[in-house]
N, C-alpha and C positions, 0 to 999 in steps of 0.2 A: 691060798687055792689046792686043793686037792687033786691028784695025779687022775683021778679017774671020771671027773668032770675035764681037763685039760684033753685026755685023750679021746673022751667023744667028742669034741668041738673040732678034733684035727682029722677024726674019721669023717665025720662030715661034711669036711672043707675039701679034702683030697675027693672025696667022691662028684662035688660040684665042678671041680677046675677043670677050663678048657685044656685039653691036651694040645693043638695046635691051631693056626688060623682056620688052616682045611674046618676043623671042627667048628668053629667058631661060626663060617658060613653054613656048615650043614644045619647049627639049629637055631637057624633064625627067628623060627618059627615056636622058639620053646623059651622057658625063662633059666635065665644062667647064671649063676652066682657065684664070684669069684673073689678070692681076695689075694690083697697082695702077699710077698713072700718074708714080711718084716711084722716081728711077732711082740707083742707088747704083752707087758705081764705090769697091771694095776690092783696091785692088792687084792681080792677076789676073783676078777676078773678077767675072760682070757679074751678079748677082741682085736680083729683084724679089720683094714676099710675093705668094706663089700662092692659091688660093682653091681650095676644093673643096665641091662644091652635097652637104650632106644626101641620102641616098636608099638606097633599094635596088640594092647593087652587086649585078652578075654575077658569076659562081662564078672569073671568072677578074678578077685585078690589072688596073684602068682607071689608064691612063695620066693624070700631071697636069702633067709639064713635064720639061724636062731644064737642068742644069747642067752646063756645059762649059768648060775651061780652053783659055784660047786657045794654049797650049802642045802641047795635046792635035793629035799627025799624025795621027790614027785607026789606028796603028799598034797599037793592044795595049800599050804602052809604060807607059800612066799609067792606074793607080787609084784609081779616086771612092768615098767611104766615108762612111757617112748614119748619121748621130749623134743623141740628144735624144730630146723626147718624143715614144713613138709608134714611135722607129725599130727596123725589123726585127718589130714588131708589126701596126701600121696603115700603116708607111709602110715604102718596100722603094728601092734605088735601083739602077740595073743598073753593076755595077762599071766595063764596059769603057766607056760612052757614056754616062752622068752621067742617065740619064732615070727618074724618080721613078714609083712607082706607088702607089695606095691599096689595101689587101689585106681591109680590112674595112668591113662601115657603122658611118658617122659619126652623132652624136647633135647637135646645136649646143646643145641643152639642155644637155645633160652636160657638154660641152666645146667652146667655139669657136673656139679657135686651140690650134697646135702650135706649140713654139719646137726649130729643128731645128741641126744645123751639119754642113755640108758640107768634106769635105775632099782635093785630091789628092795622092796619093805615086809616084813611079817605082816600077814593079813592079822594077825589079832590085837600087836601091838603099835601098828603101822610103824613101828621103827625099822628103818633102812636096815638091813643084812650086809648092803652092799655099799659102798659110797658109789654119788654117781658118777658115771663112767661117758668121755664123749667120743664120738664116733662121726666117720665119714660114710658114704654111702657115693660113690663117684658114677657116673652115666657114662655108659660106654658108646660111643658112636656107632651108627649105620650108614650106612652109602644112599641117605635119603635127603639129598642135596642136588641139583645139576650145578653144572658151571655157569657163570656168567658172564659176559664182555659189560662191564660197567661203561667203558667210555667210547663202546661206539655209537654211531657208524663211525669209522677212520677214512678220512681224506689224507694221502697222503701224493705229495710230487719229485719226482726225480729228475736229474737231466734224459734226455734222450740218447742212444750211445753211448747209454753207460755199460760200461765191461760186466762180463758176468763175476756173481760174488758180490754184488753192490747194496750195501745194507738201503733199503726203499724205507721202512718203516716198522716197529713192536707192538703187534695186538697183546694183551695179556687180560687171564679172566682166572677170575676166584670164586671158590669153592668152600661153601660154607661148612662144611665138614669137618672133621679134627683131622690135620694134617700130622698129627705127632704118633696116629693109630691108625694101621692100616695104609690101606692105598686110596682111600675112600676121593680123600682130598689131592693127591698127584694127579697132576693133567698131562694131556699129549696129547700137542696142537698139530694138525693135518691140513694140508688144501685140498679143498673140494671143488675150488673154480679160479684158474689162475694158469694152468700148464698150457703151453710148457714156457710163458714165461717169464715166471716167477716161483718161489719155491719159499716154504718155511722150515725153520729149526722146530723140530716137533718140541722141546723141553722151551725154549726161551722163547717161542713167537716170532722170532726175527723174519721178517721178510726180506729176500732178499732177489737181485736180478740173475735169471737162468739164463738171459740170452740177451743179446744186444737189438734195441730198438727204436726204428725211426720214428717219431712225431709226426712225419710228414705223411707215414702210412696208417696211422694211428694213432692221435694224442691220448687216448683214457682206455683206461680198464677197469673190470671190474674181478675183485678178487674176494672169493667165499673161505674164509677159515673157520676149520671144527675143533673146539676143542672137548675132550672127554676124559672123564678122571676114571680111579682104577685103573691107570695107566692101559688105557683101553683094553681091557679086559672084556671079555662076554659081559653081557649085564648091565654094563659103566652107562650113568648117564653121560649125556652130549648138549652142546650149545654152539651155533655157530654165530658169527660177525662178518659184513660185507666191509671191504675195505674197498674205496676208490681212487685207482692210482693215478696221476698225471702225467704225462712225459712234459717235461720243459723243454726251450727250445734252445741248440744252439747251432753256432754259424757252423751247418757241415756242408751246406748247398751254395755253389754258385750264383751269382745272375745269369742271364740267358734271355737274350734276346730273341723275341718273338716272331721278329720278321731280319735277314740277312740282308733285306735289301729297301731302303726307303725313297721314295721320290719327292722331292718337294721343288718351287716354284719360287721368286724373291723379284719382284720388279727391278729396275736400273735407277728408279726414281726415287726406290724406298731409303731413308736416312737414316744412318750409321745407330743402331739397337736395335732397328725393326725383329718383330719373331718374326723370324722362317721357318719353324714346326717345330714340332716334338719325337723325340723318343722314346721308347721306355723297353726297361729290362725288368723281369721280373725274378723275384726269389722267394723261394717254397719256405723261407724262416720269417720269423716275427720280429717285430720292434725293431732294435740296434743290430740286430745279426741280418736283418731286409735295408738295412741303409745301405746305399751305394754313391759314386760321383761317377759322374760323367767328366770325360776329357775326350781332344782331338788329339791326334796321333799328331807329332811336331812335322812328319813330312807332308801334310795334308795342306789345303790352302788357306791362305792367312788371311784372307776374308770374312771367315765367320768363329766364332765366339761358342762356349756351350757353356751353363750354367745348370745345376741341380734345384729340382723344386722339391724340398724337404718333405712337404705335405704329402703330394701324389708320389716321390720317388721318379721324376721322369726327368730327360734331359730336354734342355729348352735351346735350342740354335738361337743365335744370335747374329745380326748382320753387322760385322766387323768393322770393316769399312764398304764405300761406295762400290760396288760394284756396273761392268759398264760390259752392255750388250754387244757392241761392236768390236771389243776389244777380247770377249772370252766370254762366250753362251753357257757354259755348260762349266760346274765345279763339283768334283769328287772328295765324300772326306769320309773320312774312316772314327769311328768315331768308339769309346772305348768305356763301359762300366765294370767297374772295382768296388768290390766291397770295404767300406769303410771298415770295419773292425776286424781282425781275422784271429783266428781261433787255430793256434799255430798244430795242434791237435791233430789235424784235419787238414794241415800242407801237403801231406803225402799224398793225398786225394785229389791233388790237383790245382791249377791257378785258380783262384775264384776273383776272375773278370771272364768279360764278354767282349767281342769286337761285334760292327756292323757296319753296312757301309751306307752314307748318304750321300745321293747324288742330287745337286740341286741347279735348276733351271733358270735363267736371266732372261726376265720375260722383258721385250723391251720398249722400250716409252719416246713419246716426245718431249726429247732434253731441250733446255734453254743453253743459247751458245756457250762454248767453253773459250776462255783467253787463253792465250799461252803461258801469260803469268798470271798469280792474284795483281801485284805488286810491281810496277814501272818507277823505275828511275829514270828521270832527265835531266839534263843540263841545258840551261842557255845564257848566254854572256850578256849582261845589263845593256842597253842602248840600240839592241838588235831592231834592225827596221820593220815592221809590220808586215807579216805576211811571212817572219823567217820559222822554218821549222824546228821543233822543239823534238817532237820523237815522231814514233809509228807505233800502236797498240795493233792487235792483231788477236781476233777472234773465229772460230771456226764452230757450225752445226755438226754437233759428235754423231748423230742422228746418219742412217743411211741413202737417204734421197738428197743429203748437204744444202740445206737452204741458204740462199745467201742472206747475210748478215748487215744491219744497217746501226752506224755507229754514232750516240751522241753523247753531248756532256750535259751534267746536271749537277749542279752545283748554287753557289748563290750569283747574283745576277753582276757582281765585280768579275767573278771567273770568266763568263761570258762577256763580258765585254773586253777580257785581256786576252781571251784563244777562242778558238775555234777548231771544230774538228772537220774532215772531209768523213762524210756519210759513206763514202763507198768502200775506200783504203785505211781508214781509221790514222790518217795523218793528221797530227796536233801541229798549231801553229800561231802564232802571236796575232793582235788583231790592232797593237800598239808595243811603245818600247816599251818596255821592262824597266823600272829601277831599281837597286839593292838594296839602297839605302830607305827602301818604303816596305820593301818584304822582299826576305830573301830567298822564301822559302813560298810557293802554294801545291795548295791540294787541290786534286782535279779529279770526280767520279765520273768516270766515263761507263755509257752502258754502251751492251749489243743486243740488236733485236733481229729475231729473224721476221724475216720479209712475209715468207707466209703464214706465220701463225705470231701475230704481233703480241701475244699474251708470254711470250718465252722471251726474256730476258733478262739479259746477266749483268753484275757491275766489277768492275775493276777499278784501285785506283792507281792515281798516277800523282806522283809525286815529281813537283818541277825546281831546282835548284837553280836561282839566278846566280851566275858569276860576277866578279866584282871585276871592274877597269877602274884605272883613275882617271875619275871624270870630278872628280869631289879637290879640289886644293886646300890647303890648312889655311885655318885662321886661329885668331885669339880664343878662348876657351870664356873667357867675360870681358866687360869692358874696364879696362885696368884704368882707378885714378891715378894719378900721378904726380907727385908733390916734388919742387926743388925750393930750397932756401936761398935767399938772397946770399947768405955768407957762405955759398957753397964752396966748396977747394976741388980743385982740378982733380979728375979719379974717384968721384965719390959715388958709392951704389945708391944708386936712386930708385928702383923697381926691379924686380925679377918677374921674365914672363914667360911663358910655354904655350904648345901649339895643341891643336885639335885636329884629326880628319877624319872624315865621314867612312872614307873607303875603307876595304878591307886589307891588310898587308901580307901579305903569308911568310915574309921575313919581318913584320913587324914594325913599327913606324921610326920614321928618323926623322928629323927636320934642322935645317940648314937657316938661322937667324942671319940680317944683315941687313943695312942701311940703304934707303933709294941709294943710285949712283948719284942723281942730280946733288942730294943732303950729304954725300960721304964726305965730301970736301971742307963744306962751308957751315958745320953742324958744329953747334952747341954741345952736342952731348955724341957718346960711341956706343955701339953695342957690342959686346964678345958673348960667342956660344961658346954655350960649357959641353958641347957634343954629347949630351943626355938628353936631348928634344927641351933644355930649357935657355934662357940667354937672359945675362944682365946688361940694364943701360946705366952707363957710367954717365959724368961729366965732362966735357971735356976742357974745362975753363975754368977758374976761379970768379965767383961774383956774379951777381944775376942783379940786375934794377928792376922792380917790378913798374917804377913809372915809363922805363922803356920797352919791354915788352912783357904783358901780362902771361900770353901761354907761346907754348910749343909745339909745334905740331911734326911730329918726327913719322917718315913714314916706314914703315923696319916691312923688309921683304920674306914670307919663309917659303920654302921650297920641301917639299916633300921627294920621297925616294922611291916614285913610280915609275914606272914604263908608260909614258913617255913621263919624266918628272911633272909636276905643275909649281906654280909659283903665285901666292897671293902678295899684294900690299895692303898691310894692316894700320892702319894711324893710332899712333899710342900720343894723347895729350899731354901734353907736362904745363901744371899751373906751377909759378912762382910764388913763395910767400914771404911774409914777415914775421921772419923768429929768428931765437938767438941760434940753439944746438939744435932742440927737437921742432917738430912740423907739428903743428896746431892743425889736422886736419877740419875741425871744425871751423875755426876761423879764415882758414884757407878756400873751403867752398862758399862760405859766406862771402869772403871776398871777391871770390870769382864771378860769382851771383850777378855782385854789384856793378863789378866791371862790365858784366854782360850787359845791364842796362846802362852802362855808362856814366855815373854816378859815382863821384870822386867819395873821401872818406868826411870832410868836410859838410861835403852838400847831403851825404846820409846823415851827420850829427845832427846838422839842421832840421833835417826834415823830423827825425823822433823828437827834436824837442817843441818843433812845433804842434805834432801830435800830443805829445802830453800837456801841454797847455790847452788844446781842446779839449780833450777827457775831463781835465778838473775844470773846467768851464762848465762845460755840458752836469758834472756832478752838482754844483753850486744850483743849475737852474732845477733841476728834477727834487734837490731835495727845497728848494723857496716854495716850489707849487704844492709838494706835499704838508706844507702848512698852512696854507691859504685852504686846502680844502676838505680843514678840521672842521663838523661841524658845530652850529652854535647850540647849546643845553636844551632838549625839549624844545625839537625844531618841530617836531610833525606838531599838527594843532588836535588831533580826538586821540593822542599817545594815552595808553591802561597803562594804568602801575597795576600788578600783580605778581603774588608767588610764580614760583615755577611748578607746574603739577602737570602731573601724570596720571590720564582719564584711564579708567579698566573698565570692558566690557566683557565681562567673565561672569559665570555662575558660581563660577568658586569650588570649595571642595567644604563647603560647609564652615559650622564654629570652631572646628578643630583645623582647616586648613591654615597654621600659623604661618608657612610660608609661603601665601598668596600674595601676599603685598611686601615689597621692601621698600624703605622710606629713602634708603639713601637716591634713590634712583630721584625721587622728586628735587632733589639738589643738582644743581648748575656744577658740572666742573669742566676742567681742561681736557683737551684729548689726551690720551692714552698712548704710552709707544706700541704696546703691542695691547692684545684682546685679553680681557679679564673677565671670568667668572662673576654677576650682579653681586655676590653676596661677600667679594674683596672690593667691592669699591667705594664701601661705606666711610672705609677709613682718610679716603682721599677727599671726600667732597668738600669739606672744609677750606681746604688749600689752592682746591680748584673756582672754590667760591671767590678767593680773594682774586684770586688771578684775574678772572671775570670782569670784575671790576676796573681793571687795567687797561680792557682793551672796548671796541667799539664793533656795532652789528656790520662791519665791512669788514676786520679782522681777518687775518690767516686763521689765526688761534679758535676766533668763535667757529667759522666753517669749520672747521677740523673737530675741534668739538661736536658738534652735529650731527656729522658723517660720522664721528666713533659713537656715538652715540644710537644713531640708525643701524652699524653696524652689529654693537652690541643685543640688540633689542633683535634683527634678524635672526642670528647665529646661536643665541642662547637659548636651546628648546627643552631646559632645563627648570625654566623656573616660568610658572604659570602670570597673568593667563597668556595663553599662545595666541592670541589676535587683541590687541591693544592701541589705543591712540594715546601718543607722547606728545606731550604739547611740552615745550622750553622757552623760556621769553631773557630775554637777555639786557641789562640795563643801559649798558652802553658808558662811554667817559664823557666827559665833557658838564656836567649838571655840578653846579654848585652846593646842591642840596645832598647830593652823594646819595645811597640807596637809599630805600625807602621800607627796605625787606626788611622784619623782624629776625632772619634767621643771623643778622650780621650786628644785630643790638647788643652794647652791651652795657647799654645804661634804660634807666626808663624814659616815658614819655613825660615825666614830671619833670627831669633834669633837663630837657634840653628846650630849646627857644625858638619858636616859628614864627618871629616874627617877621621873615625877611619875606614870609610867605605873598606879603601885599603888596611886595615889590614886583610882584613876574608878572600880573597883567590879571584882566577881567576873569581868564580860564581857571586862573589859582583862587578868586577871591572868594567863594565856599571855602576853598578849604584851608585860606585862613582865617577868617571866621571863627571855625571848628580847633585849630592850634594854637593860635594868638593870644599872646598873654595877655593883651587888653580886652579877651570875651569875659562878657559878666558869668554870675551864679547861675541866671536863670537859662544863660543858654546851654 
């Protein structure tokens, strides 16, 4: 490329280059061509990137710049060609001089640059005189887009009473203009609405607290933020966003009672737990910050309690114990309400609690009589004569009128018979002597009733303990069976004895054992007291003879340690036994029994022998009579010979009902020990049949057999038919002919002889003719 072409292009570009941003802004209505300071030399071309400012162009194409080859002699021999992005649509080139024009409005936000190619050819030869070269046309931005808040509208929440400078939220606007060129996309934020409570950082859009705010005064604020481009210079474009800022609650308010004095009342008849009334403290906070607990100051009355209703945030005053109009008619309590959750940041503001006074009046009511004690403990000695005083119960009417009281006993009929009460003074007396050994305690229910109002009744329990006296003498705990052998030696222990006493000794029982004075010097036995409430009976001589004396009766004296002591005489019976070294108690009891009947051993043996002979004779007679009672064969005149038949009267299950009939049931068998299903009986038919041939109709086996068959038919619902008639025949015993049933036949009729049938009488004449060996062939 020669120097003339290069110089021409440089001069043209310098003339079109903008001098400053102010020059650019002052020429917004004119076409401006500009090139970068980078120079590129490519073969015969000199070109640099071109810039075109987006704007509303005029109806005619706007000149951008010119490309020219140094071989161009301006004689029209060269032809310039433009190709690439936007060629012939947005951009055109004069094919004779290489001037480039823009024909349409360009939008940098849609496309910021275009890549094109230029070529110079000879018109005659159509051969390129310069190689094809690529260049770029950049679209320069103008401020044609206003800012936009894409995330609006905004909602933010900040705790109330937050300190100044607390960040609330951040708003962000965007501008579609080129941020790298000029100030078109440089935004500036400002607060249009929201002073003096909030502020906004101009460059970041961060909204901050400008002062402390109280939610209870106002809980929501509407803030308007404006964003301007061109750094807020005149002619800048702007947009606004709305920010709703809510103040969240903090516990910065204590509870406050709306009343400094409450008046309530409660009846003296009200039971414990009755609701007396409600108090309420208000808290301007919300949620948990408004939660509070109520309490009663310790120096107040102890008759009331208070609980917190978590739903209504009220204090419920309850009756803790019964109140009495006559003793105290008014109560005054101090109730405190304290926040449940405390925020330490606000403790300097003061205590988060409040108090109020509650005055409670007790209403008078007609109350039932009141006993001086709920339970009375009384004592009385057993055996005390009727009318003895047990104790006194006292009740009074607590009301002001002090109505007289009437007493009575309500309990079982037995207690009414044992005790009575004076209805005027409450004195309880006995109606008959009491026995501690029958009952040591008695429970009595005493009522007190107002005479002026019989509906007012009170009850009290009276427990009467019967005190013991020594009125029961000791005695043997059981009847002793004492035996002594005839060959016993002197000093031999034959029995240990003890004693019992129904009385209750405070120091414990202690018994003394001894023989009665009249037998102490003339007895064959002695008593040794072991000093542990037991004693031993010893022989006082050697050798005893039953023939001389069979029984000895020892009077044993037992004395207790009561005041005064009681003594009883208990007789111990000693039986003499015929033994070697040890006593056979059964033999001794038997001998004693016979002795008491006045029989000797020889007489007893004779009696037993007679009884044995009588039994043998009786058994012989019974056996003979049974033999005589045997029936002769075929004693019945019209006895029928038949098989055992089971008749079924059932529709059945058709030809496929193969389980309807059990042939085993047609055969006789003996009684089974346990019930079995019918299908398991067939295997025992033959043995039962053979047994049945050995017994008669009156046999127990036969009766048991019939009973078992009937039971089997009644208790087996699985085998049809369900309703049936079962007939069983029993041949019995004693027949010389034996059984005629074919079930037991082991040979054919041809092998048997029936000639004996002719001797059986006229009843068997026809049968004898049928089976006799003398019958003719014609028969």
